[in-house]
C-alpha positions in Angstrom: 0.1 0.1 0.0 2.6 2.4 0.6 4.5 2.2 -2.7 1.0 2.2 -4.2 0.9 5.6 -2.3 4.1 6.7 -3.2 3.7 5.9 -7.2 0.4 7.7 -7.1 1.8 11.0 -4.9 4.9 11.0 -7.8 1.9 10.8 -10.4 0.1 13.9 -8.9 3.5 15.8 -8.8 3.7 15.3 -12.7 0.3 16.0 -13.5 0.0 19.4 -11.5 3.7 20.1 -13.4 1.8 19.3 -16.4 -1.4 21.6 -15.2 0.3 24.6 -14.2 2.4 24.8 -11.1 6.2 24.3 -13.3 4.7 28.0 -15.2 4.7 29.1 -11.8 8.1 27.8 -10.3 9.7 29.6 -13.8 7.3 32.6 -12.9 9.5 32.8 -9.7 12.6 33.3 -11.0 12.1 36.1 -13.6 14.3 37.3 -14.9 16.5 34.4 -16.4 17.3 36.5 -19.0 17.6 39.9 -21.1 14.9 42.1 -21.1 14.3 44.0 -24.0 12.8 47.9 -23.4 10.7 48.4 -26.6 10.9 52.4 -27.8 8.4 53.2 -29.9 10.6 56.4 -31.5 14.3 56.8 -33.3 17.5 57.0 -30.9 17.5 60.6 -29.9 14.4 61.3 -29.6 12.6 62.8 -26.7 10.9 59.0 -26.7 14.1 57.2 -26.7 15.7 59.8 -23.6 12.7 58.5 -21.7 13.1 54.8 -22.8 16.6 54.7 -21.9 17.0 56.6 -18.6 14.0 53.9 -17.6 16.3 51.4 -18.7 19.5 52.7 -17.0 17.5 52.7 -13.8 15.8 49.2 -13.6 18.5 47.0 -14.7 20.7 46.7 -11.5 17.1 46.0 -9.9 17.0 43.0 -12.4 20.5 41.7 -12.2 20.1 41.0 -16.2 20.7 43.5 -19.0 18.4 45.8 -20.4 18.4 46.3 -24.3 16.9 48.9 -25.4 15.4 48.6 -29.2 13.7 51.7 -31.4 11.1 50.4 -33.2 9.1 53.8 -34.8 7.1 54.4 -37.3 3.3 54.5 -37.9 2.9 57.0 -34.5 3.8 53.9 -32.5 1.8 51.1 -33.9 4.5 49.2 -35.2 5.9 49.3 -31.6 2.5 48.6 -30.3 2.2 45.5 -32.4 5.4 43.7 -32.0 5.0 44.0 -28.0 1.5 42.9 -28.5 2.8 39.9 -30.4 5.7 38.7 -27.9 5.8 36.1 -25.8 3.9 37.3 -22.9 6.9 36.4 -20.5 8.3 39.4 -19.3 11.0 39.4 -21.5 9.2 42.3 -23.9 8.4 45.1 -22.4 7.0 48.8 -24.4 7.6 51.7 -22.4 5.7 54.1 -24.5 3.0 56.5 -23.6 -0.1 54.5 -23.1 -2.7 57.9 -23.8 -0.9 57.5 -27.2 -1.8 54.1 -27.5 -4.9 54.6 -26.7 -5.4 57.5 -29.2 -4.2 55.2 -32.0 -7.5 53.1 -31.7 -9.1 56.0 -33.3 -6.4 57.6 -35.5 -6.5 54.7 -37.7 -8.9 53.1 -39.7 -7.2 49.2 -39.3 -5.5 50.3 -35.5 -2.7 46.6 -35.1 -5.3 45.3 -32.8 -9.1 46.1 -32.1 -8.7 46.8 -28.6 -5.4 47.8 -27.1 -6.5 47.1 -23.4 -6.8 43.6 -24.2 -3.5 43.3 -26.4 -1.5 44.9 -23.7 -1.0 44.7 -19.9 -0.4 48.0 -18.5 2.1 46.5 -15.7 3.1 49.8 -14.2 2.7 53.9 -14.5 5.4 56.1 -14.8 4.0 59.6 -15.4 1.7 62.5 -16.5 2.9 64.8 -18.8 1.4 67.6 -21.3 2.3 68.3 -25.1 3.2 71.7 -25.9 3.0 74.5 -28.5 6.5 75.7 -29.7 7.8 78.2 -31.6 10.9 79.4 -33.2 11.6 83.1 -31.4 14.4 83.8 -34.0 12.1 82.7 -37.0 8.7 83.6 -35.1 9.0 85.9 -32.6 5.9 85.1 -31.2 5.4 85.8 -27.2 1.5 83.8 -26.5 -1.0 81.8 -28.0 -2.8 85.0 -29.3 -0.1 86.2 -31.4 0.6 82.9 -32.6 -3.4 83.1 -33.7 -3.4 86.4 -35.0 -0.7 85.3 -37.3 -1.7 82.3 -38.6 -4.8 84.0 -39.5 -3.7 86.4 -41.9 -1.8 83.5 -43.2 -4.2 81.5 -44.0 -3.9 78.6 -45.8 -0.6 79.0 -46.3 0.1 78.2 -42.4 2.0 75.7 -41.3 2.3 73.6 -38.2 4.3 70.2 -37.2 3.9 67.2 -35.3 5.7 63.7 -34.1 2.9 62.1 -31.9 -0.7 61.3 -32.1 -0.7 63.6 -28.8 0.7 66.5 -31.1 -2.2 66.2 -34.0 -5.0 66.2 -31.8 -4.0 69.0 -30.0 -3.2 70.7 -33.2 -6.3 70.3 -34.2 -8.2 71.0 -31.1 -6.6 74.4 -31.3 -7.5 75.6 -34.8 -11.1 74.3 -34.3 -11.1 76.8 -31.4 -9.7 79.5 -33.4 -10.8 79.3 -36.9 -6.8 78.9 -37.6 -6.9 76.7 -41.0 -2.8 75.7 -40.8 -1.9 72.7 -42.5 0.0 69.6 -40.5 3.4 68.6 -41.4 3.9 65.6 -39.4 7.9 64.2 -38.7 9.1 60.7 -37.4 10.2 62.2 -34.5 10.1 66.0 -33.2 13.6 66.8 -34.1 13.1 66.4 -37.6 11.2 69.1 -37.4 13.7 71.8 -36.2 14.8 72.8 -39.6 11.6 73.5 -41.2 10.9 76.0 -37.8 14.3 77.7 -38.1 13.5 79.0 -41.6 10.2 79.6 -40.8 8.6 77.0 -43.3 6.8 75.7 -40.3 5.1 78.1 -38.5 4.9 76.4 -34.9 5.0 73.1 -33.3 2.8 71.0 -31.0 5.4 68.5 -29.4 6.3 66.3 -26.5 7.8 68.1 -23.5 11.1 66.0 -23.3 11.5 67.7 -26.7 9.8 71.0 -25.8 12.0 72.0 -22.6 14.9 70.2 -24.0 14.9 72.9 -26.6 13.7 76.1 -24.4 17.0 75.2 -21.9 18.8 75.3 -25.5 16.8 79.0 -26.1 16.0 77.1 -29.6 12.4 77.1 -28.8 10.2 79.0 -26.7 6.6 77.0 -25.2 3.7 79.3 -25.4 1.1 76.7 -23.9 0.9 73.3 -22.4 -2.2 71.1 -23.2 -2.9 70.0 -19.6 -6.4 71.4 -18.5 -4.2 72.7 -15.3 -1.0 72.9 -14.6 1.1 70.3 -13.6 3.8 70.6 -10.3 7.3 70.0 -12.5 6.2 72.9 -14.6 3.8 75.5 -12.8 5.4 78.7 -14.8 4.1 77.4 -18.1 0.4 78.6 -19.1 -2.1 76.4 -20.1 -4.0 76.5 -23.4 -7.5 76.7 -21.5 -6.0 80.0 -19.4 -5.1 81.5 -23.0 -8.7 80.8 -24.2 -8.5 77.7 -26.1 -10.3 74.7 -24.4 -8.9 71.8 -24.0 -7.4 69.1 -21.3 -5.3 66.8 -23.2 -2.6 64.7 -20.3 -0.7 62.1 -21.9 1.0 59.1 -19.3 3.6 57.0 -20.1 4.1 53.6 -18.5 5.4 49.8 -18.9 3.7 47.6 -20.9 3.4 44.0 -21.7 1.5 41.1 -23.8 -1.7 40.5 -22.7 -1.4 36.6 -20.9 1.9 37.2 -18.7 1.4 35.8 -15.4 0.4 38.2 -12.6 3.7 37.3 -10.7 5.3 38.5 -13.7 3.0 41.4 -14.0 3.9 42.2 -10.1 7.6 41.9 -10.4 7.5 44.8 -13.5 5.5 47.0 -11.5 7.8 46.6 -8.0 10.8 47.7 -10.5 8.9 50.8 -11.5 8.0 51.3 -8.8 10.9 51.8 -6.9 12.4 53.5 -9.7 9.4 56.2 -10.3 9.3 56.7 -6.5 12.7 58.2 -6.3 14.1 61.6 -5.9 16.2 61.0 -8.4 13.5 60.3 -11.3 10.7 62.6 -10.0 13.5 65.5 -10.7 14.5 63.8 -13.9 10.7 63.8 -14.7 10.3 67.2 -13.7 12.9 68.3 -15.8 11.2 67.3 -18.8 7.6 68.9 -17.6 6.2 65.2 -16.1 4.5 64.5 -12.7 5.4 61.4 -11.5 2.4 58.7 -11.5 2.9 55.8 -9.4 -0.7 53.0 -9.8 -1.7 49.6 -9.3 -1.7 47.3 -12.3 -5.5 47.1 -11.8 -5.8 50.8 -11.8 -3.2 51.1 -15.0 -5.6 49.0 -16.5 -8.6 50.6 -16.6 -6.7 54.1 -17.4 -5.6 52.4 -20.3 -9.5 50.8 -21.1 -11.0 54.5 -20.1 -8.7 56.1 -22.6 -9.3 54.1 -25.6 -13.0 55.6 -24.9 -12.1 59.0 -24.0 -9.1 59.9 -26.7 -12.5 58.9 -29.2 -14.1 61.2 -28.0 -11.2 64.2 -28.5 -10.8 62.9 -32.2 -14.7 62.9 -32.7 -14.4 66.8 -31.5 -11.6 67.5 -33.4 -13.3 66.1 -36.5 -9.9 64.2 -37.0 -10.1 61.5 -39.4 -8.6 58.2 -39.3 -6.1 57.7 -41.5 -5.8 54.5 -44.2 
């Protein structure tokens, strides 16, 4: 009888492993290999700076190498599709704006997936940040949004503005709708690609991310005239909102660490712990503030709901802005 019990016990352990206990053990060993952070924009872009910062800070916590891969194009859709189709094992992490992922569900006729909130799991949040209206003071010495509006109305259909991300497109359209400006959008692969056009006056103003915007203002290349959030952020209290200047909008971008849907809870929890530790540090709070953002710490459950809610919210922004989805 004892011999039979041992056989049954052994068989039970084998069966349990086959039914799922082995993956649990594997999850506890995570990470066992190098991790890849995916960036949706080219090297040198504002997004790339942020992704590489977190790669550097998270790496010591993992005990493994973190490799940054730049997969730019299609407003972030190429990177999103790459991540969503990867194995849900925690070794492919999309460090990107969750708000941009949500917006892309409506900006494209055929997004990579029908619902980003079902294709991706938000393991951790990073920050809240605005987008910015920027001008080159050497080419166009505008000191307020009102001055831009007056000049663009005089230029009529010859007016132009640059963008390099979905939020910039939406900000630009909301601005035009509120003012009656008829500027033509010029889309760049990354914000720095438009610097020469702004310097020459070929592009009158830009709607870009704060990483790029504040870096350019510090170098006295560009001037920030307004931010897209409904209220001023702690990180940039001196910058006026577009709403304060008579342009109704409340566009708040947020960055996160996202992984393919289907990852084990243990892997999601571990990634969340890494990012919470980094995002909560004084060094990172200062880093995010230097680029116009306030740090944001949320549980995976709250963060996932944020993404799901934003899919609907950004759809409404795009509808109000009367933006036609791209083919």
